[in-house]
SEMARKOL-907991 format. One record per residue: x, y, z of N, C-alpha, C in turn; residue number from 1; residue in three letters. Coordinates in steps of 0.001 Angstrom, whole numbers. Example, Ala and Ser with C-alpha at 12.3 -4.5 7.8 and 13.67 -1.06 7.14 Angstrom:
<atoms>
- n_xx  n_yy  n_zz  ca_xx  ca_yy  ca_zz  c_xx  c_yy  c_zz  nr  rest
- 13190  -5690  7800  12300  -4500  7800  13200  -3300  7800  1  ALA
- 12850  -2250  7080  13670  -1060  7140  12900  30  7870  2  SER
</atoms>
This chain:
<atoms>
- n_xx  n_yy  n_zz  ca_xx  ca_yy  ca_zz  c_xx  c_yy  c_zz  nr  rest
- 21119  -6827  -13242  20187  -6622  -12219  19222  -6408  -11984  1  MET
- 17552  -6927  -11918  16816  -5672  -10887  17005  -5556  -9797  2  ILE
- 16683  -3969  -9251  17110  -3887  -8127  15858  -3602  -7623  3  LYS
- 15582  -3779  -6127  14698  -3512  -5564  14962  -2772  -4107  4  VAL
- 14458  -1177  -4571  15073  -263  -3207  13806  -690  -2882  5  ASN
- 13829  -303  -942  12333  -51  -334  13268  1183  936  6  VAL
- 12270  2289  894  12343  3023  1349  11262  3199  2594  7  ASN
- 12178  4059  3811  10891  3701  4912  11063  4968  5396  8  LYS
- 10032  5175  6063  9686  6492  6719  8608  6073  7782  9  LYS
- 9740  6697  9316  8755  7009  10446  8348  4740  10439  10  ASP
- 9429  4357  10515  9282  2368  10221  8249  2127  10227  11  ASN
- 7602  2770  8353  6887  1955  7299  7249  2590  5942  12  GLN
- 6949  1180  4902  7716  1948  4279  6869  2811  2922  13  ILE
- 7795  3487  2755  7496  4754  1795  6721  4800  502  14  ASP
- 8333  4154  -142  8326  3802  -1129  9053  2513  -1538  15  SER
- 8579  2197  -3180  9436  959  -3773  9934  1063  -5463  16  ILE
- 10831  1419  -5208  11644  1444  -6678  11992  400  -7709  17  VAL
- 12157  -419  -8393  12285  -868  -8589  13288  -633  -10087  18  LEU
- 14273  -1187  -10760  15143  -771  -11555  16215  -1812  -12171  19  SER
- 15877  -1761  -13694  16691  -2528  -13973  16073  -3630  -15278  20  GLY
- 17210  -4621  -15259  16610  -5803  -15667  18117  -6858  -15415  21  HIS
- 16845  -8549  -15262  18027  -9220  -14557  18340  -10249  -15386  22  ALA
- 18707  -10101  -16342  19693  -10461  -18010  20238  -12092  -17197  23  MET
- 18738  -12646  -17025  18718  -13804  -17100  18548  -14509  -18000  24  TYR
- 18052  -13828  -18993  17943  -14745  -20874  17625  -13321  -21565  25  ASP
- 17200  -13641  -22428  17047  -12944  -24078  15800  -12061  -23337  26  ASP
- 15723  -10583  -23833  14423  -10175  -23808  13316  -11086  -24133  27  TYR
- 12076  -11188  -23505  11541  -11621  -23619  11072  -13380  -23227  28  GLY
- 12447  -13941  -23055  12357  -15076  -22631  13230  -15460  -21495  29  LYS
- 12694  -13775  -20086  13436  -13908  -19064  12788  -14155  -17930  30  ASP
- 12831  -15249  -17708  11905  -16154  -15998  12210  -14884  -15126  31  ILE
- 13306  -14517  -14929  12994  -14223  -13647  12412  -12136  -13757  32  VAL
- 12819  -11248  -14771  11900  -10654  -14812  10161  -10482  -15343  33  CYS
- 10062  -12292  -15550  8562  -11962  -16075  8210  -12294  -14423  34  ALA
- 8608  -13042  -13816  8501  -13625  -12308  8129  -11713  -11765  35  SER
- 9161  -11227  -11027  9133  -9792  -10773  7718  -8763  -11524  36  VAL
- 7811  -8852  -12506  6960  -8489  -13165  5326  -8738  -12567  37  SER
- 5195  -10355  -12461  3851  -10924  -12311  3945  -10920  -10293  38  SER
- 4458  -10521  -10201  4741  -10205  -8280  4201  -8989  -8202  39  ILE
- 4837  -7734  -8958  4730  -6748  -8442  2976  -6082  -9385  40  VAL
- 2869  -6775  -10732  2045  -5772  -11144  561  -6806  -10401  41  ILE
- 586  -8210  -10112  -668  -8453  -9488  -861  -8082  -8063  42  THR
- 452  -7127  -7579  -76  -7079  -5811  -112  -5356  -6190  43  THR
- 507  -4935  -7114  63  -3193  -7409  -1894  -3217  -7855  44  VAL
- -1683  -4453  -8809  -3790  -4235  -8773  -4424  -4882  -7924  45  ASN
- -4447  -5550  -7082  -5106  -6032  -5813  -5093  -4186  -4785  46  ALA
- -3891  -4073  -4780  -3713  -3255  -3560  -4851  -2214  -4407  47  ILE
- -4673  -1827  -5811  -5800  -500  -6592  -6882  -951  -6234  48  ILE
- -7473  -2462  -6674  -9071  -2832  -6342  -9421  -2276  -5495  49  ARG
- -8880  -2937  -4230  -9434  -2739  -2982  -9936  -1187  -2452  50  ILE
- -8913  -545  -2783  -8663  1051  -2342  -7801  1625  -3076  51  ASN
- -8668  2962  -4045  -7828  3283  -5547  -7001  4777  -5037  52  ASN
- -6936  4530  -3257  -6267  6016  -3285  -5032  5098  -1982  53  ASP
- -4646  3922  -1955  -4024  3514  -1015  -2268  3566  -1101  54  ALA
- -2191  3780  -3181  -729  3947  -3824  -1016  4971  -4485  55  ILE
- 495  5249  -5417  301  5838  -6325  1635  4892  -6961  56  GLU
- 1580  4971  -8339  2920  4583  -8884  3102  4954  -10530  57  TYR
- 4146  5314  -10787  4942  5709  -12155  5788  4945  -12618  58  ARG
- 5808  5096  -14214  6844  4293  -14732  7129  4896  -15952  59  GLN
- 8477  5210  -15946  9409  5269  -16697  10438  4490  -17138  60  ASP
- 11874  5227  -16338  12581  4417  -16490  12887  2881  -15395  61  ASP
- 12493  3768  -14627  12140  2455  -13295  10532  2760  -12668  62  ASP
- 10498  1374  -12157  8969  1234  -11652  8790  2211  -10346  63  LEU
- 8041  2961  -9340  7813  3614  -8404  7118  3275  -7868  64  VAL
- 6352  2390  -7198  5029  2602  -5659  5474  3687  -4595  65  ILE
- 4236  4042  -4361  4208  5388  -3391  3506  4919  -2156  66  THR
- 3145  4316  -1455  2681  3991  -462  1777  5399  362  67  ILE
- 359  5329  -185  44  7179  752  -854  6747  2118  68  LYS
- -1560  5265  1882  -2148  5118  3295  -2083  3620  3371  69  LEU
- -1379  3567  4779  -1174  2376  5086  -2587  1863  6077  70  HIS
- -3084  250  5790  -4176  -392  6817  -3782  -1625  6419  71  ASP
- -4136  -2461  7163  -3649  -4038  7546  -3488  -4299  5785  72  LYS
- -4752  -4022  5230  -4739  -4735  3524  -3426  -4243  2866  73  VAL
- -3471  -3189  2440  -2509  -2657  1336  -1155  -3366  2391  74  THR
- -693  -2937  3672  580  -3304  4241  993  -4869  4183  75  ASP
- -639  -5614  4615  -183  -6816  4326  583  -7446  2604  76  LEU
- -673  -6911  1756  364  -6843  21  1905  -6271  -157  77  LEU
- 1902  -5495  732  3388  -5214  -24  4309  -6245  559  78  ILE
- 4015  -5908  2113  4555  -7406  2706  4597  -8485  1847  79  GLU
- 3998  -9096  1699  3815  -10235  632  4545  -10120  -820  80  ASN
- 4476  -9322  -1142  5084  -8903  -1960  6509  -8635  -2574  81  MET
- 6837  -8073  -1007  8617  -8494  -906  9040  -9557  -526  82  LEU
- 8123  -10962  460  8374  -11417  812  8709  -13049  -543  83  GLU
- 7759  -12281  -1304  8034  -13058  -2564  9450  -12879  -3317  84  LEU
- 9885  -11610  -3406  11120  -10939  -4441  12268  -11175  -3608  85  LEU
- 11687  -11757  -2552  13004  -11963  -1338  13458  -13692  -1953  86  THR
- 12364  -13998  -1764  12106  -15641  -2205  13049  -15773  -3756  87  GLU
- 12943  -14718  -4375  13003  -14891  -5862  14957  -14842  -6164  88  LEU
- 14973  -13166  -5206  16638  -13441  -5168  17126  -14350  -4584  89  GLU
- 16765  -15173  -3408  17365  -16723  -2834  17823  -17519  -3608  90  LYS
- 16988  -17740  -5630  17467  -18730  -6620  17876  -17777  -7033  91  GLN
- 18320  -16183  -7092  18899  -16091  -8231  19286  -14755  -8294  92  TYR
- 20275  -15046  -7422  21131  -13470  -6661  21725  -12856  -7131  93  LYS
- 22090  -13221  -8551  23331  -12695  -9863  22125  -11723  -11082  94  LYS
- 20578  -12301  -10266  19781  -10956  -11640  18907  -10721  -10422  95  ASN
- 18469  -10335  -9322  17577  -9246  -8000  18444  -9435  -6947  96  ILE
- 18490  -7972  -6419  18903  -8035  -5168  17673  -6963  -4927  97  LYS
- 17660  -6739  -4008  16392  -6118  -3084  17516  -5632  -1434  98  ILE
- 17234  -3982  -1503  17552  -3631  -277  16509  -3034  54  99  ASN
- 16381  -3191  1461  15198  -2702  2804  16220  -1830  3561  100  ILE
</atoms>
């Protein structure tokens, strides 16, 4: 199962940690993992293109996204990402869990 943990500080999203594997299908054929990857990578790339200093990310076993600058665009893109992941969670409850 993919776990998405949203951490807040002062009522704003401080970081997002993604871990695990959806286990929907074999590696390389898993549509849930592919969807999560597409949603997250597109969001991270968009934020970085607009303001390289707005977020930090690192990937080892987990993907950790840290929001360093809250502005209208960054917050909107992060919110949109979480809404898309929530829609995915509704369809694939056994494969993705979002903890806000």
